[in-house]
Structure formats: structure tokens, C-alpha cells
All heavy atoms as TSV, in Angstrom:
chain	resi	resn	atom	element	x	y	z
A	1	MET	N	N	-127.888	-100.278	-54.287
A	1	MET	CA	C	-127.776	-98.969	-53.672
A	1	MET	C	C	-126.623	-98.959	-52.665
A	1	MET	O	O	-126.706	-98.354	-51.619
A	1	MET	CB	C	-129.088	-98.632	-52.999
A	1	MET	CG	C	-129.173	-97.214	-52.569
A	1	MET	SD	S	-130.690	-96.504	-53.105
A	1	MET	CE	C	-130.794	-95.190	-51.969
A	2	SER	N	N	-125.565	-99.636	-52.981
A	2	SER	CA	C	-124.432	-99.692	-52.075
A	2	SER	C	C	-123.470	-98.521	-52.274
A	2	SER	O	O	-122.563	-98.338	-51.482
A	2	SER	CB	C	-123.681	-101.000	-52.272
A	2	SER	OG	O	-123.181	-101.065	-53.581
A	3	ASP	N	N	-123.667	-97.746	-53.314
A	3	ASP	CA	C	-122.777	-96.632	-53.602
A	3	ASP	C	C	-123.247	-95.391	-52.840
A	3	ASP	O	O	-124.414	-95.016	-52.884
A	3	ASP	CB	C	-122.775	-96.359	-55.109
A	3	ASP	CG	C	-121.648	-95.456	-55.544
A	3	ASP	OD1	O	-120.837	-95.056	-54.683
A	3	ASP	OD2	O	-121.572	-95.148	-56.736
A	4	ILE	N	N	-122.344	-94.752	-52.127
A	4	ILE	CA	C	-122.691	-93.598	-51.305
A	4	ILE	C	C	-123.139	-92.420	-52.160
A	4	ILE	O	O	-123.916	-91.577	-51.706
A	4	ILE	CB	C	-121.510	-93.218	-50.380
A	4	ILE	CG1	C	-121.927	-92.204	-49.317
A	4	ILE	CG2	C	-120.362	-92.658	-51.185
A	4	ILE	CD1	C	-122.805	-92.778	-48.264
A	5	ARG	N	N	-122.689	-92.380	-53.423
A	5	ARG	CA	C	-123.102	-91.277	-54.302
A	5	ARG	C	C	-124.595	-91.314	-54.577
A	5	ARG	O	O	-125.235	-90.261	-54.706
A	5	ARG	CB	C	-122.331	-91.327	-55.608
A	5	ARG	CG	C	-120.844	-91.050	-55.435
A	5	ARG	CD	C	-120.110	-91.240	-56.729
A	5	ARG	NE	N	-120.144	-92.651	-57.102
A	5	ARG	CZ	C	-119.575	-93.145	-58.186
A	5	ARG	NH1	N	-118.929	-92.352	-59.006
A	5	ARG	NH2	N	-119.635	-94.435	-58.452
A	6	MET	N	N	-125.175	-92.511	-54.642
A	6	MET	CA	C	-126.617	-92.629	-54.851
A	6	MET	C	C	-127.388	-92.099	-53.640
A	6	MET	O	O	-128.405	-91.423	-53.787
A	6	MET	CB	C	-127.012	-94.080	-55.120
A	6	MET	CG	C	-126.588	-94.573	-56.477
A	6	MET	SD	S	-127.441	-93.748	-57.819
A	6	MET	CE	C	-129.024	-94.532	-57.715
A	7	VAL	N	N	-126.896	-92.389	-52.460
A	7	VAL	CA	C	-127.556	-91.923	-51.239
A	7	VAL	C	C	-127.478	-90.403	-51.141
A	7	VAL	O	O	-128.481	-89.728	-50.880
A	7	VAL	CB	C	-126.924	-92.589	-49.990
A	7	VAL	CG1	C	-127.510	-92.025	-48.720
A	7	VAL	CG2	C	-127.105	-94.090	-50.058
A	8	ILE	N	N	-126.292	-89.858	-51.360
A	8	ILE	CA	C	-126.112	-88.410	-51.284
A	8	ILE	C	C	-126.938	-87.722	-52.361
A	8	ILE	O	O	-127.632	-86.734	-52.098
A	8	ILE	CB	C	-124.618	-88.047	-51.417
A	8	ILE	CG1	C	-123.850	-88.537	-50.203
A	8	ILE	CG2	C	-124.434	-86.542	-51.586
A	8	ILE	CD1	C	-122.353	-88.422	-50.337
A	9	GLY	N	N	-126.877	-88.232	-53.581
A	9	GLY	CA	C	-127.653	-87.643	-54.668
A	9	GLY	C	C	-129.143	-87.718	-54.427
A	9	GLY	O	O	-129.882	-86.767	-54.692
A	10	GLY	N	N	-129.606	-88.849	-53.911
A	10	GLY	CA	C	-131.026	-89.000	-53.620
A	10	GLY	C	C	-131.504	-88.034	-52.553
A	10	GLY	O	O	-132.591	-87.455	-52.656
A	11	LEU	N	N	-130.693	-87.848	-51.514
A	11	LEU	CA	C	-131.064	-86.898	-50.465
A	11	LEU	C	C	-131.077	-85.462	-50.982
A	11	LEU	O	O	-131.982	-84.687	-50.653
A	11	LEU	CB	C	-130.109	-87.020	-49.276
A	11	LEU	CG	C	-130.330	-88.233	-48.386
A	11	LEU	CD1	C	-129.232	-88.318	-47.334
A	11	LEU	CD2	C	-131.689	-88.153	-47.722
A	12	PHE	N	N	-130.092	-85.107	-51.781
A	12	PHE	CA	C	-130.086	-83.767	-52.353
A	12	PHE	C	C	-131.292	-83.554	-53.259
A	12	PHE	O	O	-131.901	-82.484	-53.254
A	12	PHE	CB	C	-128.794	-83.504	-53.129
A	12	PHE	CG	C	-127.726	-82.846	-52.308
A	12	PHE	CD1	C	-126.687	-83.587	-51.773
A	12	PHE	CD2	C	-127.746	-81.488	-52.068
A	12	PHE	CE1	C	-125.704	-83.002	-51.012
A	12	PHE	CE2	C	-126.756	-80.880	-51.307
A	12	PHE	CZ	C	-125.737	-81.637	-50.775
A	13	LEU	N	N	-131.646	-84.568	-54.039
A	13	LEU	CA	C	-132.831	-84.461	-54.888
A	13	LEU	C	C	-134.093	-84.302	-54.058
A	13	LEU	O	O	-134.947	-83.454	-54.357
A	13	LEU	CB	C	-132.958	-85.696	-55.781
A	13	LEU	CG	C	-132.202	-85.678	-57.084
A	13	LEU	CD1	C	-132.303	-87.030	-57.773
A	13	LEU	CD2	C	-132.750	-84.598	-57.993
A	14	LEU	N	N	-134.226	-85.106	-53.016
A	14	LEU	CA	C	-135.412	-85.036	-52.162
A	14	LEU	C	C	-135.536	-83.666	-51.504
A	14	LEU	O	O	-136.597	-83.027	-51.557
A	14	LEU	CB	C	-135.345	-86.126	-51.098
A	14	LEU	CG	C	-136.475	-86.128	-50.077
A	14	LEU	CD1	C	-137.793	-86.485	-50.757
A	14	LEU	CD2	C	-136.159	-87.090	-48.953
A	15	TYR	N	N	-134.460	-83.199	-50.883
A	15	TYR	CA	C	-134.493	-81.889	-50.231
A	15	TYR	C	C	-134.670	-80.761	-51.247
A	15	TYR	O	O	-135.320	-79.754	-50.953
A	15	TYR	CB	C	-133.239	-81.657	-49.402
A	15	TYR	CG	C	-133.103	-82.581	-48.217
A	15	TYR	CD1	C	-131.857	-82.974	-47.763
A	15	TYR	CD2	C	-134.223	-83.083	-47.569
A	15	TYR	CE1	C	-131.728	-83.827	-46.681
A	15	TYR	CE2	C	-134.101	-83.940	-46.492
A	15	TYR	CZ	C	-132.860	-84.303	-46.051
A	15	TYR	OH	O	-132.723	-85.151	-44.986
A	16	GLY	N	N	-134.100	-80.931	-52.421
A	16	GLY	CA	C	-134.279	-79.926	-53.464
A	16	GLY	C	C	-135.723	-79.810	-53.901
A	16	GLY	O	O	-136.248	-78.708	-54.060
A	17	VAL	N	N	-136.400	-80.942	-54.075
A	17	VAL	CA	C	-137.812	-80.911	-54.462
A	17	VAL	C	C	-138.660	-80.282	-53.360
A	17	VAL	O	O	-139.571	-79.491	-53.635
A	17	VAL	CB	C	-138.303	-82.333	-54.812
A	17	VAL	CG1	C	-139.811	-82.395	-54.946
A	17	VAL	CG2	C	-137.637	-82.814	-56.086
A	18	ILE	N	N	-138.350	-80.605	-52.109
A	18	ILE	CA	C	-139.089	-80.005	-50.990
A	18	ILE	C	C	-138.905	-78.491	-50.992
A	18	ILE	O	O	-139.866	-77.731	-50.812
A	18	ILE	CB	C	-138.631	-80.619	-49.654
A	18	ILE	CG1	C	-139.091	-82.070	-49.572
A	18	ILE	CG2	C	-139.150	-79.816	-48.471
A	18	ILE	CD1	C	-138.510	-82.847	-48.419
A	19	LEU	N	N	-137.682	-78.028	-51.225
A	19	LEU	CA	C	-137.439	-76.590	-51.252
A	19	LEU	C	C	-138.074	-75.921	-52.467
A	19	LEU	O	O	-138.516	-74.769	-52.384
A	19	LEU	CB	C	-135.939	-76.298	-51.221
A	19	LEU	CG	C	-135.289	-76.396	-49.853
A	19	LEU	CD1	C	-133.780	-76.203	-49.974
A	19	LEU	CD2	C	-135.873	-75.387	-48.904
A	20	ILE	N	N	-138.133	-76.622	-53.589
A	20	ILE	CA	C	-138.790	-76.062	-54.771
A	20	ILE	C	C	-140.269	-75.845	-54.481
A	20	ILE	O	O	-140.835	-74.791	-54.800
A	20	ILE	CB	C	-138.582	-76.968	-55.993
A	20	ILE	CG1	C	-137.136	-76.885	-56.472
A	20	ILE	CG2	C	-139.529	-76.589	-57.130
A	20	ILE	CD1	C	-136.759	-77.915	-57.521
A	21	VAL	N	N	-140.898	-76.828	-53.863
A	21	VAL	CA	C	-142.318	-76.681	-53.509
A	21	VAL	C	C	-142.502	-75.548	-52.509
A	21	VAL	O	O	-143.417	-74.728	-52.646
A	21	VAL	CB	C	-142.870	-78.016	-52.960
A	21	VAL	CG1	C	-144.256	-77.828	-52.372
A	21	VAL	CG2	C	-142.886	-79.070	-54.049
A	22	ALA	N	N	-141.618	-75.473	-51.522
A	22	ALA	CA	C	-141.699	-74.384	-50.547
A	22	ALA	C	C	-141.456	-73.032	-51.213
A	22	ALA	O	O	-142.067	-72.028	-50.842
A	22	ALA	CB	C	-140.697	-74.607	-49.424
A	23	GLY	N	N	-140.591	-73.002	-52.202
A	23	GLY	CA	C	-140.312	-71.752	-52.909
A	23	GLY	C	C	-141.467	-71.304	-53.777
A	23	GLY	O	O	-141.686	-70.109	-53.971
A	24	LEU	N	N	-142.213	-72.247	-54.319
A	24	LEU	CA	C	-143.386	-71.878	-55.121
A	24	LEU	C	C	-144.487	-71.292	-54.252
A	24	LEU	O	O	-145.277	-70.473	-54.723
A	24	LEU	CB	C	-143.909	-73.104	-55.880
A	24	LEU	CG	C	-142.996	-73.631	-56.986
A	24	LEU	CD1	C	-143.559	-74.925	-57.561
A	24	LEU	CD2	C	-142.824	-72.599	-58.087
A	25	VAL	N	N	-144.528	-71.684	-52.994
A	25	VAL	CA	C	-145.555	-71.194	-52.082
A	25	VAL	C	C	-145.080	-69.954	-51.330
A	25	VAL	O	O	-145.873	-69.058	-51.051
A	25	VAL	CB	C	-145.944	-72.310	-51.076
A	25	VAL	CG1	C	-146.966	-71.817	-50.084
A	25	VAL	CG2	C	-146.459	-73.532	-51.814
A	26	GLY	N	N	-143.791	-69.891	-51.021
A	26	GLY	CA	C	-143.292	-68.832	-50.146
A	26	GLY	C	C	-142.155	-68.042	-50.747
A	26	GLY	O	O	-142.279	-67.425	-51.799
A	27	SER	N	N	-141.023	-68.101	-50.084
A	27	SER	CA	C	-139.862	-67.279	-50.415
A	27	SER	C	C	-139.174	-67.736	-51.703
A	27	SER	O	O	-139.082	-68.923	-51.993
A	27	SER	CB	C	-138.870	-67.354	-49.261
A	27	SER	OG	O	-137.703	-66.655	-49.571
A	28	VAL	N	N	-138.664	-66.758	-52.443
A	28	VAL	CA	C	-137.993	-67.045	-53.710
A	28	VAL	C	C	-136.632	-67.706	-53.478
A	28	VAL	O	O	-136.191	-68.518	-54.293
A	28	VAL	CB	C	-137.832	-65.741	-54.527
A	28	VAL	CG1	C	-137.082	-65.986	-55.806
A	28	VAL	CG2	C	-139.191	-65.150	-54.813
A	29	ILE	N	N	-135.994	-67.399	-52.349
A	29	ILE	CA	C	-134.685	-67.995	-52.079
A	29	ILE	C	C	-134.802	-69.508	-51.934
A	29	ILE	O	O	-133.892	-70.255	-52.325
A	29	ILE	CB	C	-134.015	-67.353	-50.835
A	29	ILE	CG1	C	-132.557	-67.776	-50.709
A	29	ILE	CG2	C	-134.773	-67.677	-49.579
A	29	ILE	CD1	C	-131.673	-67.230	-51.789
A	30	ASN	N	N	-135.934	-69.988	-51.413
A	30	ASN	CA	C	-136.144	-71.432	-51.327
A	30	ASN	C	C	-136.215	-72.050	-52.711
A	30	ASN	O	O	-135.721	-73.164	-52.921
A	30	ASN	CB	C	-137.434	-71.749	-50.564
A	30	ASN	CG	C	-137.304	-71.490	-49.089
A	30	ASN	OD1	O	-136.222	-71.484	-48.545
A	30	ASN	ND2	N	-138.431	-71.275	-48.444
A	31	LEU	N	N	-136.820	-71.358	-53.651
A	31	LEU	CA	C	-136.928	-71.865	-55.017
A	31	LEU	C	C	-135.557	-72.006	-55.651
A	31	LEU	O	O	-135.222	-73.051	-56.211
A	31	LEU	CB	C	-137.811	-70.938	-55.849
A	31	LEU	CG	C	-137.987	-71.313	-57.313
A	31	LEU	CD1	C	-138.741	-72.624	-57.432
A	31	LEU	CD2	C	-138.715	-70.215	-58.049
A	32	TRP	N	N	-134.738	-70.982	-55.554
A	32	TRP	CA	C	-133.413	-71.025	-56.176
A	32	TRP	C	C	-132.497	-72.035	-55.495
A	32	TRP	O	O	-131.743	-72.758	-56.143
A	32	TRP	CB	C	-132.766	-69.645	-56.169
A	32	TRP	CG	C	-133.420	-68.742	-57.161
A	32	TRP	CD1	C	-134.211	-67.668	-56.879
A	32	TRP	CD2	C	-133.381	-68.849	-58.588
A	32	TRP	NE1	N	-134.662	-67.111	-58.044
A	32	TRP	CE2	C	-134.173	-67.805	-59.109
A	32	TRP	CE3	C	-132.761	-69.719	-59.462
A	32	TRP	CZ2	C	-134.343	-67.619	-60.472
A	32	TRP	CZ3	C	-132.941	-69.541	-60.820
A	32	TRP	CH2	C	-133.724	-68.492	-61.314
A	33	THR	N	N	-132.568	-72.101	-54.173
A	33	THR	CA	C	-131.762	-73.079	-53.446
A	33	THR	C	C	-132.212	-74.497	-53.788
A	33	THR	O	O	-131.383	-75.392	-53.972
A	33	THR	CB	C	-131.872	-72.838	-51.930
A	33	THR	OG1	O	-131.496	-71.489	-51.656
A	33	THR	CG2	C	-130.983	-73.779	-51.159
A	34	GLY	N	N	-133.515	-74.703	-53.885
A	34	GLY	CA	C	-134.036	-76.012	-54.249
A	34	GLY	C	C	-133.628	-76.434	-55.645
A	34	GLY	O	O	-133.290	-77.588	-55.887
A	35	LEU	N	N	-133.665	-75.498	-56.580
A	35	LEU	CA	C	-133.224	-75.810	-57.946
A	35	LEU	C	C	-131.749	-76.195	-57.972
A	35	LEU	O	O	-131.369	-77.166	-58.642
A	35	LEU	CB	C	-133.477	-74.617	-58.870
A	35	LEU	CG	C	-134.929	-74.376	-59.265
A	35	LEU	CD1	C	-135.060	-73.040	-59.999
A	35	LEU	CD2	C	-135.447	-75.510	-60.119
A	36	ALA	N	N	-130.928	-75.457	-57.241
A	36	ALA	CA	C	-129.493	-75.768	-57.198
A	36	ALA	C	C	-129.256	-77.138	-56.564
A	36	ALA	O	O	-128.454	-77.931	-57.067
A	36	ALA	CB	C	-128.747	-74.687	-56.423
A	37	MET	N	N	-129.982	-77.437	-55.486
A	37	MET	CA	C	-129.812	-78.729	-54.819
A	37	MET	C	C	-130.287	-79.867	-55.707
A	37	MET	O	O	-129.678	-80.941	-55.739
A	37	MET	CB	C	-130.554	-78.740	-53.492
A	37	MET	CG	C	-129.892	-77.920	-52.420
A	37	MET	SD	S	-130.777	-77.968	-50.869
A	37	MET	CE	C	-130.318	-79.583	-50.285
A	38	ALA	N	N	-131.384	-79.660	-56.443
A	38	ALA	CA	C	-131.906	-80.700	-57.328
A	38	ALA	C	C	-130.927	-80.972	-58.477
A	38	ALA	O	O	-130.699	-82.131	-58.842
A	38	ALA	CB	C	-133.274	-80.298	-57.866
A	39	VAL	N	N	-130.336	-79.926	-59.024
A	39	VAL	CA	C	-129.349	-80.113	-60.095
A	39	VAL	C	C	-128.119	-80.836	-59.563
A	39	VAL	O	O	-127.602	-81.762	-60.197
A	39	VAL	CB	C	-128.969	-78.744	-60.717
A	39	VAL	CG1	C	-127.744	-78.858	-61.598
A	39	VAL	CG2	C	-130.146	-78.189	-61.491
A	40	PHE	N	N	-127.653	-80.437	-58.396
A	40	PHE	CA	C	-126.487	-81.077	-57.775
A	40	PHE	C	C	-126.778	-82.547	-57.480
A	40	PHE	O	O	-125.954	-83.423	-57.754
A	40	PHE	CB	C	-126.107	-80.321	-56.491
A	40	PHE	CG	C	-124.865	-80.819	-55.836
A	40	PHE	CD1	C	-123.622	-80.546	-56.382
A	40	PHE	CD2	C	-124.925	-81.558	-54.671
A	40	PHE	CE1	C	-122.463	-80.994	-55.776
A	40	PHE	CE2	C	-123.777	-82.021	-54.050
A	40	PHE	CZ	C	-122.549	-81.732	-54.609
A	41	GLY	N	N	-127.938	-82.831	-56.916
A	41	GLY	CA	C	-128.320	-84.207	-56.620
A	41	GLY	C	C	-128.475	-85.039	-57.875
A	41	GLY	O	O	-128.067	-86.202	-57.924
A	42	GLY	N	N	-129.052	-84.440	-58.914
A	42	GLY	CA	C	-129.186	-85.147	-60.185
A	42	GLY	C	C	-127.829	-85.471	-60.794
A	42	GLY	O	O	-127.633	-86.554	-61.350
A	43	ALA	N	N	-126.891	-84.541	-60.669
A	43	ALA	CA	C	-125.539	-84.788	-61.177
A	43	ALA	C	C	-124.872	-85.941	-60.427
A	43	ALA	O	O	-124.202	-86.778	-61.028
A	43	ALA	CB	C	-124.695	-83.516	-61.060
A	44	PHE	N	N	-125.076	-86.001	-59.120
A	44	PHE	CA	C	-124.522	-87.094	-58.332
A	44	PHE	C	C	-125.108	-88.435	-58.757
A	44	PHE	O	O	-124.389	-89.427	-58.887
A	44	PHE	CB	C	-124.796	-86.868	-56.839
A	44	PHE	CG	C	-123.591	-86.460	-56.054
A	44	PHE	CD1	C	-123.054	-85.199	-56.210
A	44	PHE	CD2	C	-122.999	-87.319	-55.165
A	44	PHE	CE1	C	-121.953	-84.802	-55.498
A	44	PHE	CE2	C	-121.892	-86.937	-54.438
A	44	PHE	CZ	C	-121.357	-85.679	-54.603
A	45	VAL	N	N	-126.420	-88.474	-58.962
A	45	VAL	CA	C	-127.069	-89.730	-59.353
A	45	VAL	C	C	-126.590	-90.166	-60.735
A	45	VAL	O	O	-126.282	-91.342	-60.951
A	45	VAL	CB	C	-128.603	-89.574	-59.312
A	45	VAL	CG1	C	-129.296	-90.761	-59.961
A	45	VAL	CG2	C	-129.079	-89.395	-57.881
A	46	VAL	N	N	-126.499	-89.226	-61.666
A	46	VAL	CA	C	-125.994	-89.564	-63.005
A	46	VAL	C	C	-124.553	-90.037	-62.929
A	46	VAL	O	O	-124.185	-91.018	-63.588
A	46	VAL	CB	C	-126.140	-88.345	-63.953
A	46	VAL	CG1	C	-125.387	-88.555	-65.240
A	46	VAL	CG2	C	-127.603	-88.073	-64.226
A	47	TRP	N	N	-123.737	-89.380	-62.136
A	47	TRP	CA	C	-122.348	-89.772	-61.977
A	47	TRP	C	C	-122.247	-91.184	-61.406
A	47	TRP	O	O	-121.420	-91.995	-61.844
A	47	TRP	CB	C	-121.650	-88.772	-61.050
A	47	TRP	CG	C	-120.210	-89.042	-60.759
A	47	TRP	CD1	C	-119.282	-89.586	-61.586
A	47	TRP	CD2	C	-119.541	-88.779	-59.536
A	47	TRP	NE1	N	-118.060	-89.670	-60.933
A	47	TRP	CE2	C	-118.202	-89.177	-59.686
A	47	TRP	CE3	C	-119.933	-88.218	-58.324
A	47	TRP	CZ2	C	-117.269	-89.038	-58.672
A	47	TRP	CZ3	C	-118.996	-88.077	-57.327
A	47	TRP	CH2	C	-117.678	-88.494	-57.500
A	48	ALA	N	N	-123.094	-91.511	-60.439
A	48	ALA	CA	C	-123.072	-92.845	-59.843
A	48	ALA	C	C	-123.551	-93.897	-60.835
A	48	ALA	O	O	-123.067	-95.029	-60.822
A	48	ALA	CB	C	-123.936	-92.863	-58.594
A	49	ARG	N	N	-124.488	-93.547	-61.697
A	49	ARG	CA	C	-125.000	-94.514	-62.667
A	49	ARG	C	C	-124.009	-94.752	-63.801
A	49	ARG	O	O	-123.899	-95.861	-64.303
A	49	ARG	CB	C	-126.332	-94.027	-63.249
A	49	ARG	CG	C	-127.417	-93.768	-62.250
A	49	ARG	CD	C	-128.137	-94.972	-61.821
A	49	ARG	NE	N	-129.014	-95.408	-62.916
A	49	ARG	CZ	C	-129.667	-96.536	-62.872
A	49	ARG	NH1	N	-129.565	-97.319	-61.839
A	49	ARG	NH2	N	-130.436	-96.884	-63.869
A	50	ILE	N	N	-123.282	-93.722	-64.203
A	50	ILE	CA	C	-122.339	-93.848	-65.307
A	50	ILE	C	C	-121.067	-94.569	-64.879
A	50	ILE	O	O	-120.593	-95.479	-65.533
A	50	ILE	CB	C	-121.992	-92.454	-65.898
A	50	ILE	CG1	C	-123.223	-91.897	-66.611
A	50	ILE	CG2	C	-120.822	-92.553	-66.843
A	50	ILE	CD1	C	-123.035	-90.475	-67.102
A	51	LYS	N	N	-120.484	-94.147	-63.763
A	51	LYS	CA	C	-119.224	-94.700	-63.273
A	51	LYS	C	C	-119.496	-95.661	-62.131
A	51	LYS	O	O	-119.392	-95.287	-60.957
A	51	LYS	CB	C	-118.334	-93.566	-62.782
A	51	LYS	CG	C	-117.792	-92.695	-63.862
A	51	LYS	CD	C	-116.437	-93.159	-64.177
A	51	LYS	CE	C	-115.549	-92.001	-64.540
A	51	LYS	NZ	N	-114.222	-92.410	-64.721
A	52	ARG	N	N	-119.811	-96.894	-62.442
A	52	ARG	CA	C	-120.048	-97.903	-61.412
A	52	ARG	C	C	-118.742	-98.280	-60.733
A	52	ARG	O	O	-117.695	-98.329	-61.354
A	52	ARG	CB	C	-120.684	-99.151	-62.019
A	52	ARG	CG	C	-122.092	-98.965	-62.423
A	52	ARG	CD	C	-122.948	-99.154	-61.240
A	52	ARG	NE	N	-124.353	-98.957	-61.631
A	52	ARG	CZ	C	-125.297	-98.876	-60.763
A	52	ARG	NH1	N	-125.041	-98.964	-59.494
A	52	ARG	NH2	N	-126.541	-98.692	-61.148
A	53	VAL	N	N	-118.824	-98.577	-59.441
A	53	VAL	CA	C	-117.639	-98.989	-58.685
A	53	VAL	C	C	-117.460	-100.474	-58.816
A	53	VAL	O	O	-118.342	-101.243	-58.833
A	53	VAL	CB	C	-117.769	-98.600	-57.213
A	53	VAL	CG1	C	-116.606	-99.130	-56.402
A	53	VAL	CG2	C	-117.843	-97.101	-57.076
């Protein structure tokens, strides 16, 4: 886990999941923002796994 992309992607995924859960309970904007953050974080993690430094 020495690659910064894994850390950034993991944090975006974590915050995205938290916002998705908050969006299912409350505001719709949290749901959409959480989905966008989860996709962005997932892309970062995939990018870090494919292109090793």
C-alpha cells in the first residue's frame, strides 16, 4: 500500500459508501454524490492495480 493512488482511491470509496448510505436514508444529493465518489475511487484503485509503480 505504498502507492498514493490506493490511499486516495480507498478514501474516496469509503466516503462514497458513507454518502450512499446517507442518501438512502436522507437527501438525494448525498446519494448521487456518493455514487460519483465511489466510481471515482474505484477508478483510482483499478488504475493503481493495473499500472504498478
